[in-house]
C-alpha positions in Angstrom: 36.9 22.2 17.2 40.0 19.7 17.1 39.6 19.6 13.5 39.8 23.5 13.1 42.8 23.5 15.6 44.5 20.7 13.5 44.1 22.4 10.3 45.4 25.4 11.7 48.8 23.7 13.1 49.0 22.2 9.7 48.7 25.3 7.6 51.0 27.4 10.1 53.7 24.5 9.9 53.6 24.5 6.2 53.8 28.5 6.1 56.7 28.4 8.1 58.6 25.7 6.1 57.7 27.7 3.0 58.8 30.9 4.3 62.1 29.6 5.5 62.6 27.9 2.0 61.7 30.9 -0.3 64.1 33.2 2.1 67.1 30.8 1.5 66.5 30.4 -2.2 66.1 34.1 -3.1 69.1 35.1 -0.7 71.3 32.8 -2.5 70.1 33.7 -5.9 69.5 37.5 -5.8 72.0 38.6 -3.0 69.1 40.8 -1.4 68.6 41.5 2.2 66.9 38.6 4.0 64.7 41.2 5.6 63.2 42.5 2.4 62.9 39.0 1.2 61.3 37.7 4.1 58.9 40.5 4.0 57.7 39.9 0.6 57.6 36.2 1.2 55.4 36.6 4.1 53.0 38.6 2.4 52.5 36.4 -0.5 52.0 33.2 1.7 49.9 35.0 4.1 47.6 36.0 1.1 48.0 32.3 -0.3 47.2 31.0 3.3 44.0 33.3 3.8 42.6 31.9 0.5 43.1 28.1 1.8 41.7 28.8 4.9 38.8 30.5 3.3 38.3 27.3 0.9 38.8 25.1 3.6 36.1 26.8 5.6 33.5 26.8 3.0 34.4 23.4 1.6 35.0 21.4 4.8 34.2 23.1 8.0 30.8 24.6 7.0 29.4 21.4 5.5 30.6 19.5 8.8 29.1 21.9 10.8 25.7 21.4 8.9 26.2 17.9 9.0 26.7 18.0 12.9 23.7 20.0 13.3 21.4 17.8 11.3 22.8 14.8 13.3 21.9 16.0 16.6 18.4 16.9 15.1 17.8 13.1 14.3 19.2 12.1 17.3 16.5 14.4 19.3 14.3 12.4 16.8 13.3 15.4 14.7 13.3 14.8 10.9 11.3 17.9 9.8 14.4 19.5 8.5 16.4 19.9 5.3 20.1 19.8 4.9 21.0 22.1 2.1 24.6 21.7 0.9 25.9 23.5 -2.5 28.9 21.8 -3.3 29.5 18.8 -5.2 32.6 17.5 -3.6 33.1 14.4 -1.5 31.9 16.4 1.7 28.9 17.5 -0.6 28.2 14.0 -1.6 28.2 12.9 1.9 25.9 15.5 2.9 23.5 14.6 0.1 23.8 11.1 1.1 22.8 12.4 4.6 19.9 14.0 3.3 18.7 11.2 1.4 18.7 9.0 4.7 16.7 11.8 6.4 14.2 11.5 3.7 13.9 7.8 3.9 13.7 7.8 7.7 10.8 10.3 7.4 8.9 8.3 5.1 9.4 5.2 7.1 8.1 7.2 10.1 5.0 8.2 8.2 4.2 4.7 6.9 4.6 3.5 10.6 2.4 6.2 11.8 -0.2 5.1 9.1 0.4 1.7 9.7 -0.4 1.9 13.5 -3.6 4.1 12.6 -4.8 1.3 10.2 -4.2 -1.2 12.6 -6.1 0.5 15.6 -9.0 0.9 13.1 -8.8 -2.7 12.1 -9.1 -3.5 15.8 -12.1 -1.3 16.3 -13.9 -2.6 13.3 -13.2 -6.1 14.5 -14.6 -5.3 17.9 -17.8 -4.0 16.5 -17.9 -6.6 13.8 -17.8 -9.7 16.5 -19.7 -7.9 19.0 -22.8 -7.7 16.7 -23.1 -11.6 16.2 -21.8 -12.4 19.4 -24.9 -10.3 21.2 -27.3 -11.9 18.8 -26.1 -15.4 19.8 -26.1 -14.7 23.4 -29.7 -13.3 23.2 -31.1 -16.3 21.2 -29.2 -18.7 23.4 -30.7 -17.0 26.3 -34.2 -17.3 24.7 -33.8 -21.1 24.5 -32.8 -21.5 27.9 -35.5 -19.5 29.4 -37.9 -21.3 27.3 -39.1 -18.4 25.0 -38.7 -20.8 21.7 -41.6 -22.9 23.2 -42.4 -24.6 19.9 -40.5 -26.6 17.3 -40.9 -24.1 14.7 -39.6 -21.2 16.9 -36.6 -23.3 18.5 -35.8 -24.2 14.8 -35.9 -20.4 13.9 -33.6 -19.7 16.9 -31.1 -22.4 16.1 -30.9 -21.4 12.2 -30.2 -17.7 13.2 -27.5 -19.0 15.7 -26.1 -21.0 12.9 -26.0 -18.1 10.4 -24.4 -15.6 12.9 -21.8 -17.9 13.7 -21.1 -18.3 10.0 -20.7 -14.7 9.9 -18.1 -14.6 12.7 -16.3 -17.5 10.7 -16.3 -15.3 7.5 -15.0 -12.5 9.4 -12.3 -14.6 11.0 -11.3 -16.0 7.6 -11.2 -12.6 6.1 -8.8 -11.5 8.7 -6.4 -14.5 8.2 -6.2 -13.9 4.5 -5.8 -10.3 4.9 -2.7 -11.0 7.2 -1.4 -13.1 4.6 -2.1 -10.5 1.8 -0.1 -8.1 3.9 3.0 -10.2 4.1 2.9 -11.1 0.4 2.3 -14.9 1.6 -0.9 -15.8 -0.3 -0.6 -19.4 -1.5 -2.1 -19.1 -5.0 -2.8 -22.3 -6.6 -3.2 -21.2 -10.4 -4.9 -23.5 -12.9 -6.4 -23.2 -16.3 -10.4 -22.9 -15.5 -13.5 -22.7 -18.1 -14.9 -19.3 -16.9 -18.3 -19.8 -17.8 -18.8 -22.9 -16.2 -16.9 -21.5 -12.8 -19.3 -18.5 -12.9 -22.3 -21.0 -13.4 -21.3 -22.9 -10.2 -21.0 -19.8 -8.2 -24.0 -18.4 -9.4 -26.1 -21.4 -8.4 -24.6 -21.2 -4.9 -25.2 -17.5 -4.7 -28.6 -17.8 -5.9 -29.8 -20.2 -3.1 -28.3 -17.5 -0.7 -30.0 -14.4 -2.3 -33.4 -16.7 -2.5 -33.2 -17.0 1.3 -32.4 -13.2 1.5 -35.6 -12.2 -0.8 -33.0 -10.7 -3.0 -33.5 -11.1 -6.8 -30.2 -12.6 -8.7 -29.3 -13.2 -12.2 -26.5 -14.3 -14.2 -25.8 -13.9 -18.1 -23.0 -14.5 -20.3 -21.8 -13.3 -23.7 -18.8 -15.8 -23.7 -18.1 -19.0 -25.5 -18.2 -21.9 -23.1 -14.8 -22.8 -24.1 -13.1 -19.5 -22.9 -10.3 -20.1 -20.6 -8.4 -18.3 -17.9 -5.5 -18.9 -15.7 -6.8 -18.5 -12.0 -7.1 -19.8 -8.5 -10.4 -21.2 -8.1 -10.8 -20.3 -4.5 -9.4 -16.9 -4.4 -11.7 -15.9 -7.3 -14.7 -17.3 -5.7 -13.6 -15.1 -2.7 -13.6 -12.1 -4.8 -17.1 -12.9 -5.9 -18.3 -13.5 -2.3 -16.7 -10.5 -1.1 -18.1 -8.2 -3.8 -21.6 -9.8 -3.7 -21.5 -9.9 0.4 -20.5 -5.9 0.2 -23.6 -5.5 -2.3 -25.9 -7.0 0.2 -24.9 -4.8 2.9 -26.0 -1.8 0.7 -29.4 -3.0 -0.7 -32.1 -0.6 0.6 -35.2 -1.2 -1.6 -37.9 -3.7 -1.4 -37.1 -5.1 -4.8 -33.4 -5.7 -4.6 -31.5 -6.9 -7.5 -27.7 -8.4 -7.8 -26.4 -9.4 -11.1 -23.5 -11.0 -12.6 -22.7 -10.3 -16.4 -19.9 -11.9 -18.4 -18.7 -10.1 -21.6 -16.0 -10.8 -24.4 -13.4 -8.0 -24.6 -11.0 -9.0 -27.3 -8.2 -10.6 -25.3 -10.0 -10.2 -21.9 -13.0 -11.2 -20.2 -15.0 -8.5 -18.5 -16.9 -9.6 -15.2 -19.5 -7.1 -14.2 -21.4 -7.6 -10.6 -23.9 -5.2 -10.1 -26.5 -4.2 -7.7 -29.6 -1.7 -7.3 -28.5 -0.3 -3.7 -27.7 2.9 -2.2 -24.9 3.4 -4.5 -21.7 5.0 -3.4 -20.9 9.0 -3.3 -18.5 10.4 -5.9 -16.4 11.7 -3.0 -16.0 8.1 -1.8 -15.8 6.2 -4.9 -12.0 6.6 -5.7 -11.2 5.0 -2.2 -13.6 2.0 -1.9 -10.6 -0.5 -2.8 -8.3 1.3 0.0 -7.6 -1.0 3.1 -10.1 -0.1 6.4 -12.0 2.5 3.8 -15.5 2.3 5.1 -17.1 5.7 3.5 -19.6 7.4 5.7 -18.6 5.9 9.2 -22.0 6.6 10.6 -23.8 4.7 7.9 -21.3 1.8 8.0 -21.2 1.2 11.7 -24.3 -0.1 11.4 -24.0 -2.3 8.3 -20.5 -3.7 9.7 -17.6 -4.7 7.6 -14.1 -4.6 8.7 -13.1 -2.4 5.9 -10.5 -5.0 4.2 -13.2 -6.7 1.8 -12.8 -4.9 -1.3 -9.1 -4.3 -0.8 -8.6 -8.0 -0.9 -10.4 -8.1 -3.9 -8.2 -5.8 -5.5 -5.0 -7.5 -4.5 -6.6 -10.9 -5.7 -7.4 -9.6 -9.1 -4.1 -7.6 -9.4 -2.2 -10.7 -8.7 -3.9 -12.5 -11.4 -2.6 -9.6 -13.6 -6.0 -8.2 -14.1 -7.8 -4.8 -13.6 -10.6 -3.7 -11.3 -12.8 -0.5 -11.1 -16.3 0.7 -9.8 -18.7 3.1 -11.2 -21.7 4.0 -9.1 -24.5 6.5 -8.6 -26.2 7.4 -5.4 -29.4 6.1 -4.9 -29.0 3.5 -8.2 -26.8 1.2 -7.4 -23.3 0.1 -8.1 -21.4 -1.7 -10.7 -18.0 -3.6 -9.9 -16.0 -4.5 -13.0 -13.0 -6.7 -13.7 -10.9 -7.8 -16.7 -9.2 -11.0 -16.8 -6.9 -12.1 -19.7 -7.9 -15.2 -21.7 -5.8 -18.0 -21.9 -4.5 -18.7 -25.3 -2.2 -21.5 -26.1 0.8 -20.8 -28.3 1.0 -23.1 -31.1 4.5 -24.8 -32.1 6.3 -24.1 -35.4 5.0 -27.4 -36.8 1.3 -26.8 -35.9 1.9 -23.4 -37.4 3.2 -25.0 -40.8 0.2 -27.6 -40.7 -2.3 -25.1 -40.1 -1.4 -23.2 -43.2 -1.3 -26.3 -45.4 
């Protein structure tokens, strides 16, 4: 309101000054009556003033009124509106910047809502996944205290089960700790040259012992030359293998269960394929299995556990190694998780290239 009043006073003052000047000039030049000159001057200046006022209203006052209304919406917490301004002058640019700010605030609000939802789901998943082994440990400890484990063999079985359940809890806590580092991009990678075939042979030996104790068939094959090298973090690459195989174990549903690791040569890359003959993944779930907290059919996955972050961690690690990862699956037949990692190739110096041509 003050702006409108100020503009009106300015235009009125300019109008009066202009009229007086025109009257004085025309009187001295033409000798016409002052009243005639004054009438003509007022008519012309009123028309010009009307056009100026109309321009000011359309270019300044109306955009500022819309901007004021938009500011009130934001103050009230409402971001579901659009600030439409047609002009491209300074006021219009200000309004466009304001609209971009509103869009950014809306995106941030949506991200915060999704983040809060993810955290609630994570807490729910953790509560379930911790409760399961804790309940089992409590039951076996009570069995020992009550003398149910009466024989050394039964006592040994109870203690081993408690140990395995404690390991499950330790793995879950380790996974959550690593997830927190990933979420803040603070993963301490330690990249080194590794002979990939030897690495997977060592991993396979460790995995095969665990699979044997679970009565799961495991195999490892490689088409690569033993001297193929990649740049990778050994510990994080082990995490990738363990997470994928751990996920496969949860979905094995056949008496003759199989898990395999295959290495293939793919020009400048190595292809790693980890396969199982488990329950498989539906086509509806398959595009989302690497998303954080995604657990597919919730009613089926509650019984199998899992925080829903294992495969998202795998994807993050592989991408941080400049690799690629994808999945293929058929329900009832099994799943393949495939990864590509670039081979390490030393760049020869100019002298070495000359020597190789001689």
